[in-house]
VMD Tcl script that draws the C-alpha trace (Angstrom):
set ca {
  {-9.10 58.35 -13.86}
  {-11.88 60.38 -13.58}
  {-12.41 63.37 -10.97}
  {-15.95 63.97 -9.62}
  {-17.05 67.47 -9.14}
  {-15.62 67.80 -5.27}
  {-12.40 67.24 -6.40}
  {-12.25 69.10 -9.81}
  {-13.33 71.85 -7.47}
  {-10.26 71.12 -4.78}
  {-7.59 70.44 -7.72}
  {-8.61 74.25 -9.49}
  {-8.66 76.02 -6.03}
  {-5.06 74.83 -6.01}
  {-4.09 76.10 -8.92}
  {-5.74 79.47 -8.31}
  {-3.87 79.02 -5.27}
  {-0.53 78.21 -6.93}
  {-0.30 80.74 -9.24}
  {-1.58 83.81 -6.72}
  {1.79 82.35 -4.52}
  {3.77 82.95 -7.52}
  {3.05 85.99 -8.47}
  {1.75 85.09 -11.83}
  {0.22 88.04 -14.00}
  {-2.62 86.36 -14.98}
  {-5.11 88.97 -13.99}
  {-6.55 89.19 -17.80}
  {-6.51 85.53 -18.03}
  {-8.03 84.94 -15.10}
  {-10.92 87.10 -15.33}
  {-11.10 85.56 -19.20}
  {-12.06 82.17 -17.62}
  {-14.45 83.87 -15.22}
  {-16.25 85.28 -17.69}
  {-16.78 82.24 -19.56}
  {-17.48 80.45 -16.81}
  {-20.61 82.75 -17.40}
  {-21.23 82.30 -20.84}
  {-24.58 81.00 -22.43}
  {-24.14 78.66 -25.16}
  {-26.96 77.42 -27.86}
  {-27.11 75.64 -31.34}
  {-28.53 78.54 -33.56}
  {-28.92 76.79 -36.89}
  {-27.78 73.58 -39.05}
  {-26.96 74.18 -42.54}
  {-25.12 72.27 -45.87}
  {-26.85 68.67 -45.12}
  {-25.31 66.18 -47.97}
  {-25.20 62.65 -48.58}
  {-24.01 61.69 -51.93}
  {-23.66 65.42 -52.71}
  {-26.67 66.60 -52.17}
  {-28.28 69.25 -50.57}
  {-31.33 68.09 -48.58}
  {-32.07 71.61 -47.85}
  {-32.24 72.75 -51.28}
  {-34.92 70.07 -52.06}
  {-38.04 69.75 -50.30}
  {-39.46 66.14 -51.44}
  {-38.96 62.75 -53.05}
  {-40.01 64.34 -56.32}
  {-37.11 67.12 -56.82}
  {-34.30 64.61 -57.02}
  {-33.61 63.66 -60.47}
  {-32.91 59.70 -61.32}
  {-29.86 60.09 -61.30}
  {-29.55 61.39 -57.83}
  {-32.32 58.69 -56.80}
  {-29.94 55.78 -57.82}
  {-26.91 57.65 -55.82}
  {-28.94 57.80 -52.82}
  {-30.96 54.40 -53.38}
  {-26.93 52.51 -53.51}
  {-25.92 54.72 -50.09}
  {-28.33 53.56 -48.23}
  {-28.45 50.05 -49.07}
  {-24.85 50.09 -47.99}
  {-22.63 49.19 -44.58}
  {-22.27 53.27 -44.11}
  {-24.35 55.94 -44.82}
  {-22.18 58.94 -44.67}
  {-23.78 62.45 -44.11}
  {-22.14 66.03 -43.77}
  {-23.52 68.92 -41.89}
  {-22.22 71.84 -40.08}
  {-24.12 72.92 -36.80}
  {-23.61 76.67 -35.86}
  {-22.73 77.14 -32.12}
  {-23.66 80.42 -30.54}
  {-21.71 81.29 -27.91}
  {-23.11 84.96 -25.51}
  {-20.89 86.57 -23.00}
  {-23.04 88.62 -20.28}
  {-20.43 89.95 -18.76}
  {-18.56 93.04 -19.05}
  {-15.34 92.31 -20.37}
  {-14.48 89.37 -23.31}
  {-14.29 86.40 -22.36}
  {-12.04 82.99 -24.23}
  {-11.71 79.82 -24.30}
  {-9.01 77.39 -26.27}
  {-10.82 74.15 -26.38}
  {-14.14 72.34 -26.78}
  {-14.67 68.93 -26.26}
  {-18.05 67.83 -27.87}
  {-20.70 64.65 -28.22}
  {-22.97 65.08 -30.77}
  {-26.66 63.37 -30.73}
  {-29.64 62.77 -33.51}
  {-32.96 61.95 -32.10}
  {-31.04 61.31 -28.50}
  {-29.25 58.74 -30.27}
  {-24.42 59.58 -30.16}
  {-23.74 59.66 -33.23}
  {-19.86 61.10 -33.05}
  {-17.30 62.67 -30.48}
  {-14.34 65.21 -30.62}
  {-12.74 68.14 -29.83}
  {-12.60 71.89 -31.70}
  {-8.95 73.50 -30.90}
  {-9.04 76.63 -31.47}
  {-8.80 80.04 -29.32}
  {-11.63 81.86 -28.62}
  {-12.56 85.04 -27.84}
  {-16.50 86.98 -27.07}
  {-17.08 90.21 -27.04}
  {-18.71 91.31 -23.66}
  {-22.25 92.63 -23.12}
  {-23.85 90.38 -24.41}
  {-21.64 89.89 -27.55}
  {-21.93 86.52 -29.60}
  {-18.97 84.65 -31.33}
  {-21.00 82.00 -33.25}
  {-18.68 78.40 -34.32}
  {-19.22 76.74 -37.07}
  {-18.72 73.27 -36.52}
  {-18.53 70.85 -39.60}
  {-19.36 67.24 -38.96}
  {-19.02 64.13 -41.01}
  {-20.67 61.32 -39.48}
  {-22.51 57.57 -40.57}
  {-25.93 58.07 -39.55}
  {-26.83 54.30 -40.62}
  {-27.37 53.21 -37.04}
  {-30.38 56.08 -36.89}
  {-31.76 54.88 -40.45}
  {-31.43 51.06 -40.08}
  {-34.02 49.06 -40.75}
  {-36.28 52.07 -42.61}
  {-37.76 51.98 -46.21}
  {-35.81 54.08 -48.72}
  {-39.03 56.93 -48.65}
  {-38.85 56.71 -44.81}
  {-34.97 57.39 -44.78}
  {-36.24 59.98 -47.21}
  {-37.91 62.00 -44.91}
  {-35.47 61.74 -42.06}
  {-33.20 63.49 -44.36}
  {-35.70 65.91 -45.63}
  {-36.66 67.09 -41.83}
  {-33.38 67.09 -40.42}
  {-33.46 70.88 -40.01}
  {-36.34 71.97 -38.44}
  {-38.64 74.93 -39.55}
  {-36.51 77.34 -40.26}
  {-32.89 75.56 -40.77}
  {-33.56 74.77 -36.52}
  {-31.20 71.87 -35.69}
  {-33.88 71.06 -33.01}
  {-33.21 66.99 -33.19}
  {-29.63 68.18 -32.43}
  {-28.11 67.16 -29.17}
  {-24.27 69.06 -28.63}
  {-22.56 67.99 -25.00}
  {-19.86 70.17 -24.80}
  {-17.30 71.10 -22.38}
  {-15.32 73.77 -22.87}
  {-11.62 74.51 -21.57}
  {-9.76 77.30 -20.53}
  {-6.16 78.10 -20.18}
  {-5.29 80.12 -17.49}
  {-1.00 80.08 -17.23}
  {0.26 76.92 -17.99}
  {-3.06 75.10 -16.54}
  {-5.70 73.77 -19.09}
  {-9.17 74.16 -16.83}
  {-11.94 72.43 -17.97}
  {-15.49 72.41 -17.30}
  {-16.56 69.61 -14.40}
  {-18.89 67.64 -16.91}
  {-20.70 68.11 -19.55}
  {-23.09 70.77 -21.16}
  {-26.72 69.84 -22.64}
  {-26.81 72.59 -25.57}
  {-29.76 72.73 -27.82}
  {-31.91 75.66 -29.18}
  {-32.41 77.48 -26.05}
  {-29.20 79.22 -24.65}
  {-27.85 76.97 -21.56}
  {-24.84 77.87 -19.02}
  {-25.67 75.43 -15.77}
  {-22.19 74.04 -15.67}
  {-20.31 76.33 -15.65}
  {-20.74 78.01 -12.06}
  {-17.98 75.02 -10.80}
  {-15.31 76.68 -12.65}
  {-16.58 80.61 -11.72}
  {-16.76 79.47 -7.34}
  {-13.12 77.64 -8.35}
  {-11.25 80.98 -9.98}
  {-12.71 83.58 -8.17}
}
mol new
graphics top color blue
foreach p $ca { graphics top sphere $p radius 0.5 }
foreach p [lrange $ca 0 end-1] q [lrange $ca 1 end] { graphics top cylinder $p $q radius 0.2 }
display resetview
């Protein structure tokens, strides 16, 4: 069942109330959850873009590729799947005076506004206080056949060469993300997905922030 935002807020308020009534010693966890609701996110860079073992950030044009590599790429680009691997670096900034914490991040990856892959990062993440930044390297393995379908060999190569913007900026990427925060035995999720690009954003955190005061 999918909860709308109002139901979500009522649910979180009820959870916070139960924890308070039970007298749980969760002051630090609640503070870290409040802080994480104020954190900001951005995609800072993309690294290690590879197809057929070739790092496309280390070659500038078709003329830099050997005949052997061109042959491998031709076979892969003509196939049913075009496996691509890359690393997106996700920056999380904490503007609060005390640390913030997260325990899970659900995500959906888009390239050129086309949905490519969905998954989750399941690990505890701590972000230092006073505008401290933690960088999460997110490693992706995806099939870009749907993006390159119908393109010529040269057009497909140009797509790969230009996938990283100037200075390795991930300008063609969008990461929709839903962080989760554990408070006691309750896993509190953002009510919707954040749209994360190359500028810091934090809009969706307000609902959690209000709920767990």
